[in-house]
Every structure is written in C-alpha cells, then in structure tokens.
C-alpha positions in Angstrom: 2.3 37.9 20.7 -0.2 35.8 18.8 -1.4 32.9 20.9 -1.2 29.6 19.2 -2.6 26.8 21.2 -0.7 23.5 21.2 -3.2 22.0 18.7 -2.7 25.0 16.3 -5.2 27.7 15.5 -6.1 27.0 12.0 -5.0 28.5 8.7 -7.2 31.6 9.2 -4.8 32.9 11.8 -1.9 32.6 9.4 -3.6 35.1 7.0 -2.9 37.9 9.4 0.7 36.7 9.8 1.1 36.5 6.0 -0.1 40.2 5.7 2.4 41.2 8.4 5.3 39.3 6.7 4.4 40.9 3.4 4.6 44.4 5.0 7.7 43.6 7.0 9.8 42.4 4.0 8.2 44.7 1.3 11.1 47.3 1.2 14.1 45.0 1.4 15.4 42.2 -0.8 18.7 41.2 1.0 18.8 37.6 2.1 20.6 38.2 5.5 18.4 41.2 6.4 15.2 39.5 5.5 16.2 36.2 7.2 17.0 38.2 10.4 13.7 40.0 10.3 11.7 36.9 9.5 13.4 34.8 12.3 12.7 37.6 14.9 9.1 38.0 13.7 8.3 34.3 14.1 10.1 34.0 17.4 8.1 36.9 18.9 4.8 36.3 17.2 4.4 32.6 17.7 4.0 31.2 21.2 5.8 28.2 22.5 9.1 28.6 20.5 12.5 28.3 22.0 14.4 28.9 18.7 13.6 30.2 15.3 16.1 30.6 12.6 17.9 29.7 9.4 20.6 27.3 8.3 22.0 28.0 4.8 23.3 25.4 2.3 27.1 25.6 2.0 28.6 22.7 0.0 26.0 20.1 1.1 26.2 21.2 4.7 23.9 23.5 6.7 25.6 26.6 8.1 24.0 28.6 10.9 22.3 31.8 9.7 20.2 34.5 11.4 18.2 33.2 14.4 16.5 34.1 17.7 17.1 31.9 20.8 19.9 30.2 22.6 23.2 29.4 20.9 23.0 26.7 18.3 24.9 24.1 16.3 27.0 25.9 13.7 27.3 23.2 11.0 24.9 20.3 10.3 25.7 17.7 7.6 22.9 16.9 5.1 21.0 13.8 6.3 21.8 14.3 10.0 19.2 15.4 12.5 15.9 17.0 11.7 17.4 19.9 9.8 19.8 17.7 7.8 17.0 15.3 7.0 14.8 18.2 5.7 17.7 19.4 3.6 18.5 16.0 2.2 14.9 15.1 1.4 13.7 18.6 0.6 10.6 17.8 2.6 9.2 19.6 5.6 9.9 17.7 8.8 7.3 18.0 11.6 8.6 16.1 14.6 6.4 15.7 17.7 9.2 14.3 19.9 12.7 15.0 18.7 14.2 12.6 21.2 12.5 9.8 19.3 13.9 11.0 16.0 16.7 8.8 14.8 19.9 10.7 14.6 18.5 13.8 16.4 21.2 16.4 17.1 20.6 18.0 20.5 21.8 21.6 20.0 19.4 22.5 22.9 18.5 19.8 25.3 15.3 21.7 26.2 13.9 21.3 22.7 11.2 18.7 22.5 9.5 19.3 19.1 10.6 20.8 15.8 9.3 22.0 12.5 11.9 22.4 9.7 10.9 23.7 6.2 13.3 23.5 3.3 14.0 26.7 1.4 13.9 26.1 -2.3 14.0 28.7 -5.0 14.4 28.1 -8.8 15.1 24.4 -8.0 18.0 25.2 -5.7 18.1 24.3 -2.0 19.1 27.5 -0.2 18.8 26.0 3.3 16.1 25.4 5.9 14.0 27.4 8.4 14.1 25.7 11.8 11.5 26.2 14.6 12.0 24.5 18.0 9.7 24.2 21.0 10.1 22.9 24.5 6.6 21.5 24.2 6.0 18.0 22.8 3.8 18.0 19.6 3.9 21.8 19.5 3.4 22.0 15.7 0.1 20.9 14.1 -0.5 20.2 10.4 -2.2 23.6 10.3 1.0 25.2 11.7 3.1 23.3 9.1 0.9 24.6 6.3 0.9 28.1 7.7 4.6 28.3 8.1 5.2 26.8 4.6 3.0 29.6 3.3 5.0 32.2 5.2 8.3 30.7 3.9 6.9 31.1 0.3 6.3 34.8 1.0 9.8 35.1 2.4 11.3 33.5 -0.7 9.3 35.5 -3.1 10.3 38.8 -1.5 14.0 37.9 -1.0 16.8 37.9 -3.5 18.7 34.6 -3.2 
C-alpha cells in the first residue's frame, strides 16, 4: 500500500501510480474489466479509502459499476449527491465533509469525505469515478490532480 498522508503527498507520488496503471491496463481494452481492475488498484494502493468505484451513465442516471468496498447505492439521479453533481456539472467534486454537502446521499454513513471525477470521452459523459473516505478532508488538491491524471490514463486505455 502506498501511504498518502491526509494532506496528500504531492504529484510526484502519482507518477509511480501512473506507471502502474499503464502496465495494469496495457493488455486489455474492455470497459468492465478495466474498471474492475482500476477500482481494485485504487482501493488497495491509496490509504484511507472506504470505497472506490464507478457509476456509469444510463439515461441521465448513474448506475453502479465495478467497485471495492461496502454495498452502495445502485442508482443516482444526475444532480443528486456528490456523484450526481459531478455528472450534471461534468466537474470534479472534492468534498471535505460530505455531511455539509447539500443533498448528500448517505450510501455509507461512515463516509466523511469524497472525491468524484467525471469520465468524459469524445465529448460524452460515460459516468464517474467515486472515492470515499472515513476521514474528513482526506483528498487534497494534489490528490485531485493525481486521480484526474490516472482517470485520463484509464480512459485512454479503455474502449468505451
């Protein structure tokens, strides 16, 4: 496991993760297989996560995809909660305290902070990558930038 202090560890640490993601996904292009591998990779390589996974866009709703962690909400409407907000705005949502987020959906009451990155390819919203943590303010700006870079690799190496 790569240790990420609560304040983040800088973008340099994400260079190693990027090389590992490149190698992990190099020989497969399938969306479900790569999403499952990527979710497991993040869950076990980043400290302080309680959930890591995907929601895919299905008719302007997010439908649960491959993930690691406790059971989760199956469907999330666009515009609802952190994931739905990321999907509706197509902007990454980095939330230090999810309980203070208007309209937060408590799929796991132990979650206290969240990072949600929209998955866009060829101008189309495919869904979102969702990372949850029991720690408040778990995700720094450096973490956001690092995870966005890893998502870009995932999208480049995956047919979708």
